[in-house]
C-alpha positions as CSV (number, residue, x, y, z in Angstrom):
1,X,0.0,0.0,0.0
2,X,1.1,3.5,-0.8
3,X,1.4,6.5,1.5
4,X,-1.1,8.6,-0.4
5,X,-0.7,11.8,1.6
6,X,-0.5,14.8,-0.7
7,X,2.0,16.5,1.6
8,X,4.0,13.7,3.3
9,X,6.2,14.8,6.1
10,X,9.9,14.1,5.9
11,X,11.2,11.7,8.6
12,X,14.9,11.3,9.4
13,X,15.4,8.4,11.8
14,X,18.6,8.4,13.8
15,X,20.4,5.8,15.9
16,X,19.3,6.3,19.5
17,X,21.9,6.9,22.3
18,X,22.6,3.9,24.5
19,X,20.8,5.5,27.5
20,X,17.5,5.5,25.4
21,X,17.7,1.9,24.3
22,X,17.0,0.3,27.7
23,X,14.2,1.1,30.1
24,X,14.6,-0.5,33.5
25,X,11.1,0.3,34.6
26,X,9.5,-1.9,31.9
27,X,6.9,0.8,31.2
28,X,4.6,0.3,28.2
29,X,4.6,3.5,26.1
30,X,1.3,4.1,24.3
31,X,1.6,5.4,20.7
32,X,-1.7,7.1,19.6
33,X,-2.9,6.5,16.0
34,X,-3.3,9.3,13.5
35,X,-6.2,9.2,11.0
36,X,-5.0,9.3,7.4
37,X,-7.3,9.2,4.4
38,X,-5.9,7.2,1.5
39,X,-7.1,9.0,-1.6
40,X,-9.8,11.6,-2.3
41,X,-13.3,12.4,-1.0
42,X,-14.3,8.7,-0.8
43,X,-11.0,7.7,0.7
44,X,-10.3,4.6,2.7
45,X,-9.4,5.7,6.2
46,X,-6.4,4.2,8.0
47,X,-5.0,4.6,11.5
48,X,-1.3,5.2,11.5
49,X,0.9,4.6,14.5
50,X,4.4,4.5,12.9
51,X,6.2,6.7,12.1
52,X,5.4,9.5,14.6
53,X,7.3,12.1,16.6
54,X,7.4,10.0,19.7
55,X,8.9,7.0,18.0
56,X,9.9,6.2,14.4
57,X,11.2,2.7,14.5
58,X,10.5,-0.6,16.3
59,X,13.5,-2.7,15.2
60,X,13.4,-2.3,11.5
61,X,9.6,-1.8,11.5
62,X,9.1,1.8,10.3
63,X,5.4,2.1,9.2
64,X,2.2,0.7,10.6
65,X,-1.3,1.4,9.1
66,X,-4.4,-0.3,10.6
67,X,-7.6,-0.2,8.6
68,X,-11.2,-1.5,8.7
69,X,-13.4,-3.4,9.1
70,X,-15.0,-1.3,6.4
71,X,-17.0,-2.1,3.2
72,X,-14.8,-0.1,0.8
73,X,-13.2,-0.4,-2.6
74,X,-9.5,-0.2,-2.5
75,X,-7.8,1.0,-5.7
76,X,-4.2,2.0,-5.1
77,X,-2.6,2.8,-8.5
78,X,1.0,1.8,-9.4
79,X,3.4,3.5,-7.1
80,X,7.1,3.1,-6.2
81,X,9.1,1.9,-3.2
82,X,12.8,1.8,-2.4
83,X,14.9,0.6,0.5
84,X,12.1,-1.3,2.3
85,X,9.9,-4.4,2.5
86,X,6.1,-4.1,2.5
87,X,4.1,-6.5,4.7
88,X,0.5,-7.0,3.8
89,X,-1.6,-8.8,6.4
90,X,-5.4,-9.2,6.2
91,X,-8.0,-10.1,8.8
92,X,-10.9,-10.0,6.2
93,X,-11.2,-9.3,2.5
94,X,-9.1,-10.0,-0.6
95,X,-6.7,-7.7,-2.4
96,X,-5.1,-8.2,-5.8
97,X,-1.4,-7.4,-6.0
98,X,0.7,-6.7,-9.1
99,X,4.3,-5.5,-9.3
100,X,7.0,-4.7,-11.8
101,X,8.9,-8.0,-11.2
102,X,5.9,-9.8,-12.7
103,X,4.2,-10.9,-9.5
104,X,0.4,-11.3,-9.6
105,X,-1.2,-12.5,-6.3
106,X,-4.4,-12.4,-4.4
107,X,-3.8,-11.4,-0.8
108,X,-6.0,-13.5,1.6
109,X,-6.6,-13.3,5.4
110,X,-3.9,-15.1,7.4
111,X,-1.4,-15.1,4.6
112,X,1.8,-13.0,4.5
113,X,2.5,-11.2,1.3
114,X,6.0,-9.7,1.5
115,X,7.4,-7.4,-1.2
116,X,11.1,-6.6,-1.0
117,X,11.7,-3.3,-2.8
118,X,15.4,-3.2,-2.6
119,X,16.8,-0.8,-5.2
120,X,13.4,-0.1,-6.5
121,X,10.0,-1.6,-7.4
122,X,6.5,-0.4,-8.2
123,X,3.2,-2.2,-7.4
124,X,-0.6,-1.7,-7.4
125,X,-3.2,-3.0,-4.9
126,X,-6.9,-3.4,-5.8
127,X,-9.7,-4.9,-3.7
128,X,-11.2,-8.0,-5.4
129,X,-14.8,-7.2,-6.5
130,X,-17.8,-9.1,-5.1
131,X,-19.8,-9.2,-8.3
132,X,-22.4,-6.9,-6.7
133,X,-22.6,-3.1,-6.1
134,X,-21.7,-3.7,-2.4
135,X,-17.9,-3.6,-1.9
136,X,-16.1,-6.3,0.1
137,X,-15.3,-5.6,3.7
138,X,-11.5,-4.9,4.1
139,X,-9.8,-5.3,7.5
140,X,-6.1,-5.6,8.1
141,X,-2.7,-3.9,8.5
142,X,0.0,-2.7,6.1
143,X,3.5,-2.5,7.6
144,X,6.9,-1.5,6.2
145,X,10.3,-2.8,7.2
146,X,13.4,-0.6,6.6
147,X,16.2,-2.5,4.9
148,X,19.6,-2.2,6.5
149,X,22.2,-0.5,4.3
150,X,23.8,-3.8,3.3
151,X,20.5,-5.1,1.8
152,X,18.9,-2.0,0.4
153,X,20.5,-2.1,-3.1
154,X,19.5,-5.7,-3.8
155,X,17.2,-6.7,-6.6
156,X,13.5,-6.6,-5.7
157,X,11.3,-9.7,-5.3
158,X,8.0,-10.9,-3.9
159,X,7.0,-13.9,-1.8
160,X,4.0,-15.4,-0.1
161,X,4.0,-17.4,3.2
162,X,1.1,-19.0,5.0
163,X,1.9,-19.5,8.7
164,X,0.6,-22.5,10.5
165,X,-1.4,-21.5,13.6
166,X,-0.3,-23.0,17.0
167,X,-1.4,-22.7,20.6
168,X,0.7,-20.8,23.1
169,X,-1.3,-21.3,26.3
170,X,-4.8,-20.0,25.5
171,X,-3.5,-17.9,22.6
172,X,-3.6,-18.9,18.9
173,X,-0.5,-17.7,17.3
174,X,0.6,-17.2,13.6
175,X,4.2,-16.2,13.2
176,X,4.6,-14.5,9.8
177,X,8.1,-12.8,10.3
178,X,11.1,-14.1,12.2
179,X,10.7,-16.5,15.2
180,X,8.5,-16.6,18.3
181,X,8.0,-19.4,20.9
182,X,10.2,-21.8,18.9
183,X,8.3,-21.3,15.6
184,X,10.0,-19.7,12.7
185,X,8.7,-18.1,9.5
186,X,10.5,-18.9,6.2
187,X,9.9,-15.3,4.9
188,X,13.0,-13.5,4.0
189,X,14.2,-10.7,6.2
190,X,17.5,-8.9,6.5
191,X,17.7,-7.9,10.2
192,X,16.6,-9.7,13.4
193,X,12.8,-9.3,13.5
194,X,9.5,-10.8,14.7
195,X,5.9,-10.4,13.5
196,X,3.0,-12.4,14.7
197,X,-0.8,-12.4,15.1
198,X,-2.1,-13.5,18.5
199,X,-5.8,-14.3,19.1
200,X,-7.0,-14.6,22.8
201,X,-10.4,-15.6,24.1
202,X,-12.1,-13.4,26.7
203,X,-10.6,-13.8,30.2
204,X,-7.3,-15.3,28.9
205,X,-3.8,-14.4,29.8
206,X,-0.6,-15.5,28.0
207,X,3.1,-15.0,28.8
208,X,4.8,-14.5,25.4
209,X,8.6,-15.3,25.4
210,X,10.5,-12.6,23.5
211,X,14.1,-11.7,22.7
212,X,15.7,-9.5,25.3
213,X,17.7,-7.7,22.6
214,X,14.5,-6.7,20.8
215,X,12.2,-3.8,21.2
216,X,8.6,-4.6,20.7
217,X,5.2,-3.1,19.7
218,X,1.7,-4.5,20.3
219,X,-0.9,-3.3,17.9
220,X,-4.5,-4.0,19.2
221,X,-6.9,-4.8,16.4
222,X,-9.8,-6.1,18.6
223,X,-10.6,-6.3,22.3
224,X,-9.9,-5.0,25.7
225,X,-6.2,-5.7,26.1
226,X,-3.5,-5.1,28.7
227,X,0.3,-5.5,28.1
228,X,2.3,-6.0,31.3
229,X,-0.5,-4.3,33.2
230,X,-0.9,-1.3,30.9
231,X,-4.1,-1.1,28.8
232,X,-3.5,-0.6,25.1
233,X,-6.7,0.7,23.3
234,X,-7.8,-0.6,20.0
235,X,-5.8,0.8,17.0
236,X,-3.1,2.0,19.4
237,X,0.5,0.6,19.6
238,X,2.0,-0.3,22.9
239,X,5.8,0.0,22.8
240,X,8.2,-1.9,25.1
241,X,11.9,-1.2,25.3
242,X,14.6,-4.0,25.0
243,X,15.6,-5.8,28.1
244,X,12.7,-8.1,28.9
245,X,12.3,-11.8,28.1
246,X,8.5,-12.1,28.5
247,X,5.4,-10.1,27.7
248,X,2.2,-10.7,29.6
249,X,-0.8,-10.1,27.5
250,X,-4.3,-10.2,29.1
251,X,-7.7,-10.0,27.3
252,X,-10.8,-9.0,29.1
253,X,-12.8,-9.7,25.9
254,X,-12.0,-11.7,22.8
255,X,-8.9,-10.0,21.4
256,X,-6.7,-10.0,18.4
257,X,-3.3,-8.3,18.3
258,X,-0.2,-8.0,16.1
259,X,3.1,-8.3,17.8
260,X,6.1,-6.7,16.0
261,X,9.7,-6.3,17.2
262,X,13.3,-6.5,16.4
263,X,16.8,-5.4,17.3
264,X,17.2,-1.6,17.0
265,X,18.2,-0.9,13.5
266,X,21.1,1.3,14.5
267,X,21.2,3.2,11.2
268,X,20.2,6.7,10.0
269,X,17.5,6.7,7.3
270,X,15.4,9.3,5.6
271,X,11.8,8.3,4.8
272,X,9.6,10.5,2.5
273,X,6.4,9.4,0.6
274,X,7.1,5.8,-0.5
275,X,10.9,6.0,-0.5
276,X,13.5,5.2,2.1
277,X,17.0,6.5,1.5
278,X,20.0,7.8,3.4
279,X,20.0,11.6,2.6
280,X,18.0,14.3,0.8
281,X,19.8,14.0,-2.5
282,X,19.1,10.3,-2.7
283,X,15.3,10.9,-2.1
284,X,15.3,13.6,-4.8
285,X,16.9,11.2,-7.2
286,X,14.4,8.4,-6.5
287,X,11.5,10.9,-7.1
288,X,13.0,12.2,-10.4
289,X,13.4,8.6,-11.7
290,X,9.9,7.7,-10.8
291,X,8.4,10.8,-12.4
292,X,10.4,10.2,-15.6
293,X,9.1,6.7,-16.0
294,X,5.9,6.3,-14.0
295,X,5.9,2.5,-14.2
296,X,5.6,2.7,-18.0
297,X,9.3,3.0,-19.0
298,X,12.1,0.5,-18.1
299,X,14.3,1.9,-15.4
300,X,14.9,1.6,-11.7
301,X,11.2,0.8,-11.0
302,X,10.4,-1.3,-14.1
303,X,7.1,-1.6,-16.0
304,X,3.8,-2.6,-14.4
305,X,1.4,-4.6,-16.6
306,X,-2.2,-5.5,-16.0
307,X,-3.4,-2.4,-14.1
308,X,-6.2,-0.5,-15.8
309,X,-5.4,3.1,-15.0
310,X,-2.7,5.7,-14.6
311,X,0.2,5.4,-12.1
312,X,0.4,7.6,-9.1
313,X,2.6,10.7,-9.5
314,X,4.8,11.7,-6.7
315,X,3.8,14.7,-4.6
316,X,6.0,17.8,-4.7
317,X,9.1,17.7,-2.4
318,X,9.1,20.2,0.5
319,X,10.8,23.6,-0.3
320,X,13.6,22.8,2.1
321,X,16.1,20.0,2.4
322,X,14.8,16.9,4.1
323,X,16.1,17.1,7.7
324,X,15.4,15.7,11.2
325,X,12.0,16.5,12.8
326,X,11.3,17.4,16.4
């Protein structure tokens, strides 16, 4: 999914000092969502919890959009990405994916669709029609992973992975990225990460073993949930610093969450619109190359076939050099 904001903010993400990496109190930090319309007047609304001023990264995870459930038609035209991986994860609905390396896939609930942009790729996402005037209900999350410098110039590719659900206490768990509780996803990643869906019945509590070197985020999709004693409201992200080996998650009602985490990236990155680079000039170059080809001319981003419509032009760059915020 694209960042369709017409005036996207520049984000420069810097390595945090050592004294900000560990939090001996174990406090869960609540990150509030920001409502973002994707498109025009009949836009699909998403709740965005990353990036924001309070925190821009959780491990390599750099972007979290939560949307639905809503009966809505998604039509995201061809648009570019660099230096990242897109993670598409649905709870309900179907989305058709096409990209410039020739991938054509239907994204279904409970299946990971992972697109590694590397040096550059373009893709489109369109909700699958129902055959009636009533659009299909869409409900899910779109997440991005920032690629470390050593991997960000690689060739792009796309993969699908269907995690096998398993029980961890009373929780049903699907690990789609990395490893959790002895279960490992085969999806390709380039830094130490974890991504999983946990479903808990009302009144259940589960102790989730986690890597002490990782920082973690808990996105609540459904239910009345507490993480280590702190309530995390629906569509909010609970952040936990590195240094713990277990997260206690309790559900007062039936609940569904996404757990993300990873080792702090430890690199400086610049993120603007759908590009991740390392400085202002690199972002300007990506934008210029996209505008010159718009997924219709061979080049960095390739040619996208099969989408009925025009590609998405890049918004204007801000009138000043991209720089740190806050």
